[in-house]
MINU-588750 format. One line per field, with one value per residue (C-alpha): x, y, z. Coordinates in steps of 0.02 Angstrom, whole numbers. Example, Ala and Ser with C-alpha at 12.3 -4.5 7.8 and 13.67 -1.06 7.14 Angstrom:
BEGIN
u	c(615:684)
v	c(-225:-53)
w	c(390:357)
***
This chain:
BEGIN
u	c(-2476:-2303:-2339:-2202:-2211:-2083:-2069:-1958:-1929:-1817:-1626:-1522:-1339:-1186:-1089:-927:-735:-724:-880:-1001:-1148:-1323:-1459:-1645:-1725:-1796:-1896:-2044:-2075:-2227:-2225:-2368:-2290:-2402:-2361:-2257:-2138:-1989:-1813:-1738:-1906:-1898:-1983:-1938:-1822:-1764:-1628:-1756:-1910:-1797:-1708:-1538:-1411:-1331:-1156:-1219:-1302:-1096:-1019:-1139:-1128:-1323:-1377:-1566:-1590:-1741:-1770:-1841:-1744:-1800:-1757:-1859:-1789:-1624:-1509:-1418:-1335:-1244:-1427:-1531:-1654:-1754:-1745:-1835:-1715:-1846:-2005:-2163:-2302:-2450:-2521:-2375:-2310:-2514:-2609:-2794:-2765:-2818:-2688:-2520:-2382:-2193:-2057:-1877:-1746:-1623:-1463:-1339:-1180:-1057:-1199:-1303:-1498:-1620:-1762:-1911:-1963:-2151:-2186:-2392:-2398:-2558:-2653:-2659:-2771:-2653:-2752:-2896:-3052:-3022:-3129:-3097:-3142:-3138:-3315:-3459:-3565:-3731:-3891:-4050:-4206:-4338:-4450:-4351:-4491:-4451:-4353:-4229:-4048:-3895:-3745:-3577:-3414:-3374:-3207:-3056:-2967:-2813:-2842:-2911:-3026:-3093:-2979:-3068:-3207:-3378:-3513:-3549:-3651:-3772:-3797:-3916:-4070:-4205:-4218:-4076:-4034:-3867:-3895:-3729:-3741:-3613:-3571:-3491:-3310:-3329:-3314:-3441:-3584:-3660:-3805:-3898:-4102:-4231:-4331:-4434:-4454:-4363:-4423:-4312:-4424:-4396:-4186:-4078:-3943:-3933:-3748:-3732:-3588:-3545:-3436:-3332:-3303:-3190:-3191:-3014:-2987:-2966:-3096:-3035:-3143:-3151:-3297:-3325:-3450:-3565:-3667:-3840:-3902:-4079:-4134:-4278:-4376:-4282:-4359:-4264:-4082:-3954:-3959:-3810:-3841:-3770:-3736:-3547:-3411:-3285:-3139:-2964:-2809:-2648:-2502:-2384:-2524:-2484:-2553:-2712:-2789:-2969:-2997:-3203:-3358:-3467:-3665:-3801:-3945:-4047:-4249:-4260:-4260:-4143:-4039:-4099:-4042:-3851:-3747:-3566:-3445:-3309:-3202:-3273:-3135:-3000:-2830:-2694:-2633:-2779:-2778:-2606:-2655:-2823:-2936:-3118:-3205:-3323:-3454:-3446:-3394:-3232:-3095:-2935:-2746:-2645:-2509:-2396:-2477:-2386:-2440:-2307:-2381:-2563:-2632:-2812:-2904:-3069:-3133:-3299:-3377:-3503:-3655:-3719:-3819:-3868:-3999:-3877:-3949:-3805:-3779:-3629:-3566:-3395:-3299:-3189:-3015:-2895:-2706:-2678:-2493:-2374:-2173:-2098:-1981:-1822:-1793:-1675:-1502:-1460:-1286:-1342:-1165:-1014:-819:-689:-583:-597:-447:-409:-425:-587:-710:-852:-1021:-947:-1044:-971:-1112:-1299:-1423:-1586:-1696:-1825:-1953:-2088:-2214:-2353:-2386:-2273:-2182:-2127:-2062:-1886:-1750:-1570:-1428:-1227:-1096:-1095:-898:-872:-837:-980:-1177:-1330:-1456:-1605:-1637:-1796:-1906:-1810:-1632:-1501:-1328:-1197:-1081:-927:-954:-776:-609:-501:-339:-256:-94:-211:-364:-315:-498:-648:-781:-951:-1106:-1281:-1410:-1575:-1740:-1906:-2073:-2140:-2169:-2058:-1949:-1821:-1658:-1527:-1350:-1251:-1056:-969:-780:-692:-510:-448:-335:-175:-142:37:23:165:329:505:569:748:798:901:916:1106:1205:1408:1494:1703:1791:1968:2104:2155:1996:1968:1829:1640:1678:1535:1571:1397:1208:1054:869:712:539:370:196:100:116:166:212:207:308:432:572:725:868:964:1099:1055:1156:1318:1500:1666:1813:1736:1667:1489:1499:1423:1587:1638:1505:1354:1230:1124:934:858:934:1026:1200:1330:1481:1655:1667:1863:2021:2017:2159:2155:2282:2183:2017:1980:1790:1643:1440:1330:1128:1044:841:730:597:428:359:186:110:134:301:338:530:604:832:952:1145:1300:1450:1578:1743:1899:2015:2172:2323:2511:2541:2662:2845:2937:2987:3177:3151:3349:3486:3425:3468:3563:3598:3746:3849:3895:3836:3941:3924:4093:4131:4316:4420:4414:4216:4163:4071:3872:3938:3780:3825:3676:3484:3390:3224:3087:2902:2750:2595:2491:2407:2403:2530:2584:2652:2765:2932:3130:3276:3440:3577:3615:3806:3867:4067:4114:4204:4046:4104:3911:3725:3558:3435:3287:3147:3228:3345:3486:3654:3767:3939:3984:4144:4305:4362:4539:4675:4636:4468:4433:4404:4263:4105:3955:3802:3644:3486:3334:3201:3044:2867:2764:2644:2589:2689:2811:2852:3040:3155:3345:3459:3634:3738:3897:4026:4211:4297:4422:4465:4491:4382:4556:4559:4385:4371:4495:4422:4272:4332:4301:4134:4012:3911:3723:3716:3515:3477:3583:3533:3364:3385:3487:3322:3202:3338:3336:3134:3097:3220:3126:2978:3046:3096:2932:2846:2970:2946:2759:2753:2859:2735:2607:2688:2739:2576:2481:2605:2547:2377:2388:2495:2377:2211:2321:2349:2178:2128:2248:2181:2008:2043:2042:1876:1807:1673:1703:1590:1606:1620:1597:1676:1559:1614:1651:1589:1746:1787:1901:1880:1913:2076:2082:1992:1909:1914:1802:1863:1765:1840:1823:1761:1953:2011:2067:2214:2258:2348:2240:2291:2258:2253:2344:2216:2097:2169:2063:2107:2062:1866:1764:1605:1474:1357:1459:1367:1559:1656:1833:1986:2118:2284:2380:2516:2591:2695:2799:2736:2559:2563:2570:2565:2521:2459:2302:2244:2088:1927:1869:1689:1588:1515:1676:1764:1959:1965:1845:1965:2097:2260:2341:2389:2236:2318:2375:2468:2410:2451:2341:2367:2372:2207:2086:1919:1764:1618:1474:1426:1321:1365:1470:1591:1657:1847:1955:1989:2143:2200:2166:2232:2400:2364:2449:2340:2392:2301:2190:1992:1923:1966:1788:1668:1499:1331:1205:1113:1283:1339:1156:1146:1323:1298:1107:1231:1359:1200:1137:1318:1343:1163:1190:1353:1285:1147:1302:1364:1171:1171:1378:1371:1180:1213:1371:1328:1172:1132:1001:1094:1175:1094:1011:1136:1003:872:955:1088:1197:1226:1373:1378:1180:1081:932:946:863:763:697:591:425:335:437:384:511:608:603:781:893:949:1116:1260:1384:1560:1683:1869:1807:1644:1624:1537:1381:1371:1259:1125:1175:1090:1102:1210:1302:1349:1411:1511:1588:1616:1699:1810:1857:1917:2049)
v	c(-341:-254:-134:-31:45:148:174:292:306:141:190:74:78:54:-119:-109:-80:104:238:258:374:303:277:259:238:53:7:-112:-191:-335:-420:-548:-712:-855:-1031:-1183:-1069:-1135:-1084:-929:-836:-657:-590:-410:-300:-237:-114:-8:-25:8:164:89:66:-97:-29:-21:-174:-250:-128:-178:-355:-375:-522:-624:-642:-775:-829:-990:-1133:-1136:-981:-952:-836:-760:-587:-573:-440:-404:-358:-299:-436:-572:-737:-885:-1014:-1146:-1212:-1133:-1217:-1126:-1280:-1354:-1152:-1093:-1228:-1180:-1008:-902:-754:-833:-740:-756:-621:-588:-457:-392:-333:-193:-138:3:94:-40:-35:-149:-170:-297:-397:-473:-603:-626:-810:-827:-985:-1068:-1221:-1337:-1455:-1543:-1596:-1764:-1871:-1958:-2149:-2196:-2274:-2240:-2370:-2324:-2412:-2346:-2421:-2437:-2363:-2196:-2057:-1930:-1776:-1888:-1847:-1943:-1862:-1895:-1876:-1679:-1686:-1585:-1457:-1378:-1245:-1073:-928:-971:-1112:-1205:-1332:-1228:-1346:-1552:-1635:-1831:-1932:-2022:-1903:-2009:-2055:-1947:-1753:-1685:-1500:-1454:-1337:-1219:-1264:-1185:-1255:-1147:-1336:-1400:-1510:-1599:-1715:-1819:-1809:-1954:-1871:-2035:-2178:-2346:-2518:-2659:-2790:-2689:-2616:-2687:-2576:-2403:-2335:-2148:-2043:-1894:-1766:-1611:-1466:-1331:-1134:-1144:-1112:-1240:-1319:-1481:-1608:-1754:-1896:-2040:-2178:-2226:-2383:-2382:-2519:-2533:-2588:-2647:-2521:-2421:-2249:-2141:-2081:-2043:-1843:-1768:-1643:-1487:-1466:-1400:-1435:-1327:-1368:-1335:-1417:-1348:-1398:-1537:-1611:-1786:-1954:-1988:-1825:-1812:-1648:-1685:-1798:-1797:-1870:-1938:-2017:-2117:-2129:-2307:-2456:-2606:-2623:-2481:-2370:-2442:-2283:-2293:-2148:-2122:-1969:-1909:-1856:-1870:-1799:-1906:-1745:-1778:-1962:-1947:-1826:-1883:-2037:-2031:-2212:-2279:-2325:-2158:-2028:-1979:-1891:-1919:-1855:-1977:-1893:-1738:-1552:-1409:-1244:-1177:-1312:-1298:-1187:-1248:-1421:-1445:-1618:-1710:-1833:-1953:-2051:-2220:-2342:-2512:-2468:-2388:-2194:-2052:-1894:-1771:-1645:-1526:-1500:-1363:-1383:-1228:-1255:-1169:-1101:-1152:-1061:-1242:-1128:-1052:-876:-909:-811:-756:-667:-580:-501:-503:-488:-580:-439:-244:-128:-52:106:109:250:219:138:71:-75:-237:-364:-370:-491:-557:-643:-736:-854:-958:-951:-802:-676:-647:-801:-718:-571:-594:-506:-509:-435:-473:-457:-280:-294:-306:-147:-182:-171:-227:-91:-120:-30:-103:-274:-417:-333:-274:-194:-248:-84:-24:55:119:116:-49:-92:-231:-225:-277:-400:-472:-571:-533:-705:-614:-708:-644:-719:-702:-722:-747:-681:-853:-942:-1031:-909:-987:-924:-947:-913:-840:-828:-719:-734:-546:-522:-328:-314:-223:-60:44:117:87:129:36:61:33:-56:103:252:243:110:93:-23:-69:-108:-162:-64:-157:-233:-345:-282:-326:-375:-364:-305:-241:-288:-182:-216:-129:-206:-161:-211:-220:-370:-419:-283:-169:-269:-288:-153:-125:-12:93:261:424:537:605:636:596:674:732:569:500:387:233:240:183:67:0:-89:-232:-177:-344:-392:-221:-291:-166:-194:-117:-55:17:-38:83:173:195:347:436:412:344:364:432:407:334:369:233:242:89:81:-17:-72:4:134:271:213:255:271:285:335:267:338:232:270:175:157:102:-2:6:-130:-135:-93:62:37:151:303:386:571:580:552:600:451:523:438:560:598:561:626:568:622:666:605:675:552:626:624:565:385:439:591:594:579:595:554:432:493:405:401:262:307:174:211:136:5:-6:156:110:96:16:69:-62:-73:-228:-279:-247:-297:-361:-188:-81:97:137:110:158:168:88:203:364:337:413:352:385:318:178:184:305:301:232:231:52:126:161:342:255:204:152:83:5:61:-47:39:-68:-41:-160:-226:-397:-466:-295:-215:-130:2:14:168:171:310:369:400:485:465:611:776:873:885:843:669:627:665:557:398:422:459:255:255:191:315:257:261:241:411:424:258:340:496:415:296:464:555:400:386:572:568:417:531:685:576:489:664:724:581:606:776:766:643:763:903:793:740:893:954:811:814:1007:969:837:942:1064:932:891:1092:1078:912:979:1148:1065:995:1173:1226:1365:1476:1568:1761:1863:2036:2193:2266:2481:2613:2632:2463:2391:2220:2238:2146:2120:1962:1917:1739:1644:1561:1424:1389:1243:1282:1300:1378:1546:1422:1390:1465:1553:1472:1538:1481:1518:1633:1506:1468:1466:1271:1245:1293:1165:1136:1190:1072:926:1001:1013:1145:1212:1117:1247:1262:1307:1386:1443:1603:1638:1826:1789:1856:1773:1806:1703:1744:1704:1689:1802:1712:1605:1687:1657:1837:1906:1943:1914:2115:2155:2056:2177:2220:2179:1989:1953:1909:1999:1994:2063:2052:2032:2084:1970:2026:1905:1953:1829:1809:1689:1548:1562:1772:1841:1998:2129:2135:2273:2407:2381:2555:2502:2352:2376:2296:2325:2356:2274:2347:2529:2521:2392:2451:2411:2464:2329:2427:2409:2286:2179:2217:2143:1995:1939:2003:1877:1714:1752:1751:1588:1512:1563:1495:1331:1327:1340:1222:1087:1132:1079:883:859:1016:1028:908:988:1164:1199:1355:1417:1589:1591:1746:1744:1836:1837:1937:2087:2142:2301:2358:2457:2613:2640:2704:2549:2392:2260:2118:1928:1923:1940:2011:2148:2305:2370:2527:2683:2749:2834:3002:2975:2979:3119:3052:2995:2920:2752:2673:2557:2396:2338:2266:2095:2136:2078:2017:2105:1949:1958:2157:2120:1955:2066:2205:2102:2028:2189:2245:2095)
w	c(-28:77:223:311:457:566:746:827:993:1040:1079:1031:1091:950:998:937:992:976:1055:899:881:953:828:922:785:740:590:571:379:353:196:125:21:-17:73:-22:-139:-181:-114:-163:-220:-165:-14:-42:-46:111:48:-22:106:241:122:153:44:-18:58:228:221:184:322:436:416:419:461:511:685:728:880:843:769:597:473:340:238:204:176:24:79:-94:-182:-6:-39:49:-4:52:140:161:118:225:239:315:401:479:526:605:608:608:643:482:511:507:503:573:632:625:679:564:636:582:660:651:710:775:703:721:610:662:500:490:348:327:240:132:105:-47:-89:-82:27:-29:102:195:276:428:340:192:228:349:416:494:569:553:618:503:620:579:566:429:492:617:594:606:648:499:529:439:331:359:259:318:233:299:216:68:30:161:165:79:58:63:-94:-56:-183:-197:-116:-119:52:141:125:192:326:396:583:641:828:1002:943:798:679:543:597:480:484:372:364:328:193:157:261:251:239:277:204:29:56:191:163:61:-18:-5:-53:31:-52:8:-72:-52:-130:-198:-381:-429:-305:-198:-155:-49:-62:72:44:172:199:283:362:399:570:680:783:897:904:1031:1003:1136:1198:1282:1426:1349:1161:1193:1356:1416:1514:1563:1594:1669:1556:1594:1685:1740:1637:1710:1770:1729:1621:1606:1601:1456:1494:1352:1394:1298:1342:1259:1393:1405:1276:1183:1349:1320:1250:1195:1194:1063:986:826:695:805:748:802:926:1014:1030:1088:1217:1282:1301:1326:1434:1307:1463:1595:1452:1566:1462:1533:1515:1416:1376:1370:1381:1321:1301:1218:1062:1125:1193:1161:1105:1015:1022:949:1070:986:1085:1019:1084:1047:918:812:847:878:953:957:1079:1056:1215:1217:1329:1379:1423:1582:1551:1694:1716:1646:1519:1581:1492:1341:1337:1159:1098:951:942:1045:1002:1114:1132:1192:1185:1377:1319:1266:1332:1465:1375:1243:1177:1209:1174:1117:1198:1185:1317:1277:1379:1283:1420:1459:1571:1730:1681:1533:1612:1622:1704:1660:1770:1808:1941:2017:2055:1857:1760:1663:1669:1582:1504:1406:1239:1204:1264:1270:1236:1323:1296:1390:1405:1502:1663:1702:1644:1607:1619:1548:1668:1817:1746:1568:1553:1610:1639:1615:1682:1603:1723:1645:1795:1736:1855:1902:2047:2067:1971:1838:1779:1665:1660:1494:1530:1406:1402:1362:1337:1350:1213:1208:1212:1204:1367:1473:1408:1449:1627:1638:1820:1861:1804:1764:1765:1790:1626:1641:1501:1502:1357:1215:1230:1067:934:953:1128:1250:1386:1479:1452:1518:1503:1509:1548:1461:1568:1393:1292:1105:990:1137:1241:1133:1177:1014:1131:1040:1083:1085:955:1066:1016:1100:1047:896:848:846:991:892:826:993:1065:988:1075:1009:988:1031:1180:1267:1233:1228:1105:1077:928:938:1037:1194:1270:1465:1415:1302:1352:1549:1528:1459:1483:1328:1339:1288:1244:1259:1117:1114:942:991:887:938:1006:1176:1244:1431:1432:1537:1566:1540:1628:1534:1625:1562:1660:1646:1569:1576:1397:1421:1451:1556:1447:1485:1495:1568:1527:1311:1218:1068:902:848:997:1165:1323:1485:1654:1745:1902:1983:2044:2237:2257:2393:2432:2398:2265:2180:1977:1900:1918:1774:1790:1666:1677:1623:1544:1647:1834:1966:2018:1830:1858:1989:1934:2003:1957:1937:1863:1722:1754:1932:1941:2102:2133:2075:2104:2080:2139:2074:2208:2189:2191:2121:2003:2072:2011:2165:2207:2336:2362:2334:2165:2163:2009:1947:1899:1723:1647:1526:1635:1526:1652:1602:1692:1689:1728:1770:1814:1914:1824:1787:1700:1708:1562:1582:1477:1492:1473:1440:1543:1504:1664:1647:1822:1761:1852:1651:1498:1376:1466:1465:1250:1211:1282:1198:1013:995:1048:901:814:785:600:580:556:388:329:352:272:115:86:103:-43:-169:-148:-195:-350:-412:-389:-464:-629:-664:-655:-794:-908:-884:-932:-1076:-1153:-1113:-1206:-1372:-1392:-1387:-1529:-1611:-1623:-1658:-1813:-1874:-1861:-1961:-2095:-2096:-2148:-2286:-2360:-2366:-2458:-2601:-2593:-2548:-2673:-2799:-2851:-3011:-3032:-3178:-3195:-3218:-3380:-3354:-3486:-3540:-3593:-3496:-3367:-3200:-3153:-2986:-2975:-2824:-2731:-2644:-2490:-2372:-2216:-2091:-1897:-1848:-2006:-1892:-1866:-2050:-2192:-2330:-2467:-2665:-2821:-2993:-3111:-3204:-3405:-3563:-3543:-3385:-3429:-3417:-3509:-3400:-3475:-3395:-3231:-3148:-3062:-3108:-3081:-2976:-2920:-2769:-2768:-2587:-2588:-2424:-2430:-2480:-2654:-2820:-3009:-3148:-3311:-3412:-3575:-3637:-3599:-3755:-3775:-3893:-3865:-3893:-4055:-4059:-4096:-3946:-3834:-3719:-3760:-3908:-3883:-3817:-3650:-3497:-3351:-3160:-2991:-2836:-2661:-2511:-2452:-2354:-2388:-2296:-2379:-2323:-2432:-2586:-2591:-2701:-2663:-2787:-2784:-2778:-2927:-3022:-2964:-2781:-2793:-2857:-3027:-3165:-3335:-3473:-3603:-3652:-3684:-3783:-3973:-4048:-3887:-3901:-3907:-3773:-3852:-3882:-3697:-3629:-3735:-3659:-3493:-3509:-3560:-3425:-3303:-3370:-3360:-3187:-3150:-3226:-3132:-2973:-3007:-2989:-2849:-2789:-2782:-2720:-2577:-2515:-2365:-2303:-2375:-2416:-2550:-2494:-2511:-2674:-2775:-2955:-3044:-3189:-3074:-3058:-3216:-3222:-3384:-3389:-3462:-3447:-3330:-3319:-3228:-3331:-3175:-3228:-3087:-3196:-3023:-3002:-3092:-3214:-3106:-3193:-3274:-3185:-3256:-3384:-3255:-3287:-3347:-3216:-3240:-3134:-3116:-2970:-3016:-2936:-2793:-2727:-2613:-2424:-2295:-2123:-2076:-2225:-2197:-2002:-2046:-2190:-2105:-1936:-2065:-2163:-2004:-1990)
***
């Protein structure tokens, strides 16, 4: 049996890191299975019964949640099936309760759903009826009258329903019968009823067998042996004041607490009135918790009573007198619940980390709270600290969702300790706490920040490469990868070059490095925009400006602007001999490209004699006379002025000033003719001239070699053409016979050229003589002779063809030979095509003879032409194996298809599929008749027209 019920209206929030929709539907499914199923047995198809896909169970991480310690079933998420996890014993699980079941929850995430599953355990007949004792001994007085009743301890069957105890069978039944009755405690009470009086003198002992039978299939039985001892007369049995007693006791009652007192009276006197009390058919659990005083009948607590384990106790008490007469009664003890169980907090689902950008009402955890007590003692209220940005929402009974109540900021608080407090409704109330440690995971919500918006950096010129001259740092309040800052130089240019060619930055620590040797005289300062970018996704960044200043070094010596030093001429300053003291001779002008103190210049003379005529100003470089010029002073004066800057170390430059002490220019010129000229310029000019001459010579040699190589290459190509001309195929052509009986004396020669034939000369062969003909049976070609003529023409002689079809008298000319002369006209014909040559009159051929002596008949001409066509076909066939690979013969015409009969109006065809053409009317007599030309394709006509034009 499988029952499925659905309940709507219980809201359930989703617990994940992100916000999901809330599904208010909660399903409840009920299954029914027998007890004692083997581990792994099939319970039910949960996915099918809930209408879920197995992928949903896997993706939602479906799991079984049981409030107790035992988990009897497990969930196979791959198949969506519930399977038995532990052996289920209905008697252990539910005891005497006939309707036995247990429940659990199935939880799914993303979105979160809760399904309540109830499994009902069906009883099977796995327990036989069992009597408390294997043997019962009874003492019965012989004076007992028939109908006397004697109580017997009944059998116990742990099964329920029809599998439990159904009947008793007594054997033998000659003196006793068995009878069972229902009592207030719902237990069965059996009694032996005496049917016939006993006689101790005849039989002192009776042995009976009592068998208990259940209703299972197959049936199970249990038996006990009853020994009846016959006593002397005692005619009154004890009688309880009540057939059944009811009492109650609080759980956790102290040991020794009085529960109730039973009283039984006996009408006999003396020893027959003494009654003793016993527990009848008491289980071990009852004997561990309660005890009865055999004399007073008081029932007291001797063990621990737990309402959660036993809510009610059923006890049978037996009273027996000294004569062996007995009576029994039942006691029903109710256990009163006491608030002795603290609420139990179970975290069903919880993640230890939550992103700081989670929206409000994001589910953090799902909590289940249970209290094993009853009534108000089981009403539990959960709460958390109100100062936290979280709150608890109750979805269904005993379930709470821990959700965010406000925004989170990891940079302010990175971790929360959330204490969940559960308090029940008992008096006094009991409570429990569960602390959840929630870490706030970082989200890249902070960009890197520099300490300053701009920085000033300095670097001294002439710095070494890769010098680290500045370092900056940006901080990011995030953590992990989001706080990992990388540094980059933004795109920019300086003097047409990118900034990254001047400086570079370490992406990890922000150190700036110089990539060039800076020169203060070229660049004094520039700015670089640096970007700091974190490693988040997407990354955040910020910028700062670094103003880089180049510090000057004394790396430039002073440069003298005046007087100008010339290598090929001498410049001299003239001082008249009448010059006064302080006469300004000249002024040395120098500059220093450095700045500051490095550019402060001072002037001094390198060599000063004792009677120096000149001095130079320390600051202004002015050369003045310090005394009057005398006759002893030489005309030619050479002053070396040292210009020195104020750097550390200082740099200097020297300039030579030529001074002439004279009053006239001729005097000065004679004195300065022996000055040494600087010949460095001439030496350099000679070197460059020699170098240029060598380069030009090398280029000329290479040019000559290239021209010779090209000429040789072209000459080799032309030789290859001449060599290959002898191997070109020749297709023979048979000239037609004209009506007047003469042969055409101008032959047409077929020529095949290579792709570069336009650059080659055309060679003509001599006419074929009778001796050069080859037997066609050998499938060969004709031999050819090549004779080159300067003017492109040639002459030759040929014997009349030795043809079996022509007699000696029929051959042209009186002697059978003739001479002819061909033109140098080049006629191009495609491969495999024949073209008729020019007429003898047109080609300038010399007619050797007149008409045929005896003209052949038309039948003889036809026979001769057919034989010639056959020979042409056989000769053409010989070209196939030899030239098919390079010169395909698909265009070679079959001369037997259309045969032109000279002097006739009919055309003979060899194609059986063609219908013979109607004979044309006789042609009028004409002096000359053109020979028929072979049929041409459009491509042939086009090529022929082009080449004829040439």
